[in-house]
C-alpha positions in Angstrom: 70.9 -16.4 1.2 70.2 -15.0 -2.3 66.9 -13.2 -2.8 65.3 -13.1 -6.2 63.6 -9.8 -7.1 60.7 -9.7 -9.5 60.0 -6.5 -11.4 57.0 -4.6 -10.2 54.2 -4.5 -12.9 53.5 -1.0 -14.1 50.0 0.3 -13.3 49.1 0.6 -16.9 50.1 -3.0 -17.6 48.2 -4.2 -14.5 45.1 -2.5 -15.7 45.3 -4.1 -19.1 45.8 -7.6 -17.5 42.7 -7.0 -15.2 40.6 -5.8 -18.2 41.6 -8.9 -20.2 40.7 -11.2 -17.4 37.4 -9.5 -16.9 36.6 -9.8 -20.6 37.4 -13.5 -20.5 35.1 -14.0 -17.5 32.3 -12.2 -19.2 32.7 -14.2 -22.4 32.6 -17.4 -20.3 29.4 -16.3 -18.7 27.8 -15.3 -22.0 28.7 -18.5 -23.8 25.8 -20.7 -22.5 23.4 -17.9 -23.2 24.7 -17.5 -26.8 24.5 -21.3 -27.2 20.9 -21.3 -26.0 20.0 -18.5 -28.4 21.3 -20.5 -31.4 19.6 -23.7 -30.2 18.2 -25.7 -32.0 20.3 -25.6 -35.2 19.4 -29.1 -36.4 16.7 -31.8 -35.9 16.0 -33.1 -32.4 15.4 -36.8 -31.6 12.5 -37.6 -29.2 13.2 -41.2 -28.3 10.3 -43.5 -27.2 10.8 -46.9 -25.5 7.7 -48.4 -27.0 6.5 -49.5 -30.5 4.6 -47.2 -32.9 0.9 -47.1 -32.3 0.9 -47.4 -28.5 -0.1 -44.7 -26.0 3.3 -43.3 -25.3 4.2 -43.3 -29.0 1.0 -41.4 -29.7 1.8 -38.8 -27.1 5.3 -38.4 -28.5 4.0 -37.8 -32.0 1.3 -35.4 -30.7 4.0 -33.4 -28.8 6.8 -33.8 -31.4 4.8 -32.4 -34.3 3.8 -29.3 -32.4 7.3 -28.8 -30.9 8.7 -28.8 -34.4 6.7 -25.6 -35.1 7.5 -24.1 -31.8 11.2 -24.6 -32.0 11.7 -24.1 -35.7 13.4 -27.5 -36.2 12.0 -30.9 -36.8 11.4 -33.1 -33.8 11.7 -36.7 -35.0 10.1 -39.5 -32.9 12.4 -42.5 -32.7 11.1 -45.8 -31.4 13.7 -47.9 -29.4 11.6 -50.7 -28.0 12.3 -53.3 -25.3 12.8 -53.8 -21.6 10.0 -51.5 -20.5 11.7 -48.5 -22.0 15.1 -49.3 -20.6 16.7 -49.7 -24.0 15.6 -46.2 -25.0 16.6 -44.8 -21.6 20.1 -46.2 -21.9 20.5 -44.7 -25.3 19.4 -41.2 -24.2 21.4 -41.3 -20.9 24.6 -41.9 -22.9 23.8 -39.3 -25.6 25.6 -35.9 -25.8 24.0 -33.5 -23.3 23.3 -30.9 -26.0 19.5 -30.9 -26.2 19.4 -32.9 -29.5 18.5 -36.2 -28.0 15.5 -36.3 -25.6 13.2 -39.0 -24.2 9.5 -39.1 -23.6 9.5 -41.4 -20.5 6.7 -42.6 -18.4 6.1 -43.9 -14.9 7.1 -47.4 -15.9 10.7 -46.2 -16.1 10.6 -45.3 -12.4 9.2 -48.7 -11.4 11.6 -50.6 -13.6 14.5 -49.3 -11.5 12.8 -50.4 -8.3 12.1 -53.9 -9.5 15.5 -54.3 -11.2 17.9 -52.4 -8.9 21.0 -53.7 -10.7 20.3 -51.8 -13.9 22.8 -49.0 -14.5 20.2 -46.3 -15.3 18.7 -44.3 -12.5 15.8 -42.1 -13.7 16.5 -39.6 -10.9 20.2 -39.1 -11.7 20.9 -40.3 -15.2 18.7 -37.5 -16.7 17.8 -33.9 -16.4 14.0 -33.3 -16.1 12.7 -31.1 -18.8 8.9 -31.0 -18.6 5.9 -33.0 -17.4 3.6 -33.4 -20.4 0.6 -35.7 -19.8 -1.1 -38.2 -17.5 -3.1 -41.2 -18.8 -6.1 -41.8 -16.6 -6.9 -45.4 -15.5 -10.3 -46.9 -14.9 -11.5 -49.9 -12.8 -14.1 -51.9 -14.8 -16.1 -54.9 -13.9 -18.7 -57.2 -15.5 -22.2 -55.9 -15.5 -23.2 -58.4 -12.8 -20.6 -57.2 -10.3 -22.4 -56.3 -7.0 -21.1 -52.7 -6.9 -21.6 -49.5 -8.9 -19.8 -46.8 -6.9 -16.2 -46.6 -5.4 -17.7 -46.8 -1.9 -19.7 -50.0 -2.7 -16.8 -51.5 -4.6 -14.4 -51.1 -1.7 -17.0 -52.5 0.7 -17.5 -55.5 -1.5 -13.8 -56.3 -1.7 -13.4 -55.9 2.1 -16.5 -58.1 2.8 -15.2 -61.0 0.6 -11.4 -61.3 0.9 -10.0 -63.7 -1.7 -13.2 -63.9 -3.7 -12.2 -61.6 -6.5 -9.3 -61.2 -8.9 -8.1 -58.2 -10.9 -6.4 -58.1 -14.3 -3.8 -55.6 -15.3 -1.3 -55.3 -18.2 1.5 -56.9 -16.2 3.5 -57.2 -13.0 5.0 -53.8 -12.0 2.8 -51.7 -14.2 1.2 -48.6 -12.8 -2.2 -50.4 -13.2 -0.9 -53.2 -11.0 0.8 -51.0 -8.4 -2.2 -48.7 -8.3 -4.5 -51.5 -7.4 -2.0 -52.8 -4.9 -2.2 -49.3 -3.3 -5.9 -49.7 -3.2 -5.5 -53.0 -1.4 -3.1 -51.5 1.0 -5.3 -48.5 1.8 -8.4 -50.7 2.3 -6.9 -53.9 3.9 -8.6 -56.0 1.2 -7.2 -59.1 -0.5 -7.7 -59.5 -4.3 -5.7 -61.8 -6.5 -3.6 -60.3 -9.3 -3.9 -61.8 -12.8 -1.3 -60.3 -15.2 -2.3 -59.9 -18.9 -0.5 -58.6 -21.9 -2.7 -55.5 -22.3 -6.2 -54.0 -22.4 -7.0 -55.7 -25.7 -7.0 -59.0 -23.8 -8.3 -57.8 -20.5 -11.5 -56.1 -21.7 -13.0 -59.1 -23.5 -12.3 -61.3 -20.5 -14.1 -58.9 -18.2 -17.0 -58.7 -20.6 -17.1 -62.5 -20.8 -16.7 -63.1 -17.1 -13.4 -64.8 -17.1 -12.0 -62.2 -14.7 -14.3 -60.0 -12.6 -12.2 -56.8 -12.4 -9.9 -55.0 -14.8 -7.7 -52.0 -14.6 -7.3 -50.4 -18.0 -6.9 -47.0 -19.7 -10.0 -44.8 -19.3 -10.3 -44.8 -23.1 -10.5 -48.6 -23.4 -12.9 -48.8 -20.4 -15.3 -46.1 -21.5 -15.7 -47.4 -25.0 -17.1 -50.7 -23.8 -19.0 -49.1 -20.9 -20.9 -46.8 -23.2 -21.7 -49.9 -25.3 -23.2 -51.5 -22.2 -20.8 -54.4 -22.3 -19.2 -53.7 -18.9 -19.4 -51.3 -16.0 -17.0 -48.4 -15.3 -16.8 -48.4 -11.5 -14.2 -45.8 -10.7 -11.4 -43.6 -12.0 -8.0 -44.0 -10.3 -7.0 -40.3 -10.7 -8.8 -37.4 -9.0 -10.0 -35.5 -12.1 -13.3 -36.3 -13.8 -13.0 -36.9 -17.5 -14.8 -35.4 -20.4 -17.1 -38.1 -21.7 -16.9 -40.0 -18.4 -18.5 -37.5 -16.1 -20.7 -40.1 -14.5 -17.7 -42.2 -13.4 -16.6 -41.2 -9.9 -12.9 -41.1 -8.8 -11.8 -43.5 -6.1 -10.8 -40.5 -4.1 -14.5 -40.1 -3.3 -14.2 -43.1 -1.1 -10.4 -42.9 -0.4 -9.5 -39.2 0.1 -6.2 -38.3 -1.7 -6.1 -41.5 -3.8 -4.6 -40.4 -7.1 -2.9 -42.9 -9.5 -2.2 -42.3 -13.2 0.8 -43.0 -15.5 2.8 -39.8 -15.9 4.5 -38.9 -19.2 7.5 -36.6 -19.2 10.4 -35.3 -21.2 13.9 -36.0 -20.1 17.3 -34.9 -21.3 20.7 -36.5 -20.6 22.3 -35.4 -17.3 24.6 -32.4 -17.9 22.4 -30.7 -20.5 22.8 -26.9 -20.0 20.1 -25.2 -17.9 19.4 -22.7 -20.7 18.7 -25.5 -23.2 16.4 -27.2 -20.7 14.5 -24.0 -20.0 14.1 -23.4 -23.7 12.7 -26.8 -24.3 10.5 -26.7 -21.2 9.0 -23.4 -22.2 8.3 -24.8 -25.7 6.5 -27.8 -24.2 4.4 -25.5 -22.0 3.4 -23.3 -25.0 2.4 -26.3 -27.0 0.3 -27.8 -24.2 -1.4 -24.5 -23.5 -3.1 -24.5 -26.9 -6.7 -25.7 -27.4 -5.5 -27.8 -30.3 -3.2 -29.8 -27.9 -6.1 -30.2 -25.4 -8.3 -31.7 -28.1 -5.6 -33.9 -29.5 -4.7 -35.2 -26.0 -8.4 -35.9 -25.1 -8.7 -37.9 -28.3 -5.8 -40.1 -27.1 -7.4 -40.5 -23.6 -4.8 -38.2 -22.0 -4.9 -35.1 -19.8 -2.4 -32.3 -20.2 -0.1 -32.1 -17.1 2.7 -29.6 -17.7 5.4 -29.3 -15.0 8.5 -27.3 -15.1 12.0 -28.8 -14.5 12.1 -28.3 -10.8 8.5 -29.3 -10.3 9.0 -32.4 -12.4 12.1 -33.4 -10.5 10.2 -33.2 -7.2 7.2 -35.1 -8.6 9.4 -38.0 -10.0 11.2 -38.3 -6.6 7.8 -38.4 -4.8 6.4 -40.9 -7.2 9.4 -43.2 -6.9 9.2 -43.1 -3.1 5.5 -44.0 -3.3 6.1 -47.0 -5.6 9.0 -48.1 -3.5 6.8 -48.3 -0.5 4.1 -50.3 -2.3 6.6 -52.7 -3.8 8.1 -53.4 -0.3 4.8 -53.5 1.5 3.0 -55.8 -1.0 6.2 -57.9 -1.6 6.1 -57.5 -5.4 8.9 -58.9 -7.4 9.6 -58.6 -11.1 8.5 -61.5 -13.4 11.3 -64.0 -13.9 13.0 -63.0 -10.6 
């Protein structure tokens, strides 16, 4: 049997090879950091799944204008409407994971996947969480002749008269709808859901008595309550609002009850951690300013920053909560 002999590498040569390998390894480790230091080098798209002028669009423009200053590059809001934000989500999920295409998503995106499980996008895996940004408080309003003024009395009235009342929201599967379904679940009450197209149609019908209860944004509800045209009975989130200090949260009667649409920034899955951290820090710095607080309040929103890890956990928890409500209350998407 013939044996092949390989020459032994000289010590000096071996040291040179090891040094070169170490240098390559260090360069590989340093590359993401260098990339992040250069980022951003061109404008960033912040995609919104709703038309201009709506609440999510307003939040995106509030955030985008200030992020442009914080990042030193223009953040351009791009509206891609349709399918409850799914068209925008599909675009962003397929974009290059380089930090130049982001999405301002909302809780409706989480619900859409639950009601339409066949869609390819999964909010929990198709994206990388960047930052929580805002919550948009919701309010339960009634006509002025409704026999309840406080959360406790409201719940007692619903329980005492199952099937007597109906409630209007901006559609099947919205946070407004599922939030009230959670209220029904917690209290064992029966109230008929009447889906509308939005608060602009709900509020006049509550004022006119066509529907006794409405679930709308706090901004839409308080404007008419202050005018004496309807009654603001309860907030669905736990925090009291500036300008609505007299409106109690439902949690006064139902401890722990806390429902409000969440708005958050997402990046395509695979976006480098350093880029995500840079963006998340920029969002936090923007939201920490008094100017952002004033601008958010003017839009009826509360600042609600969350870092990437905290946001990931919050989105997972919220998805599980809506999944339970949808199953328990047997809610199906319209058209299914």
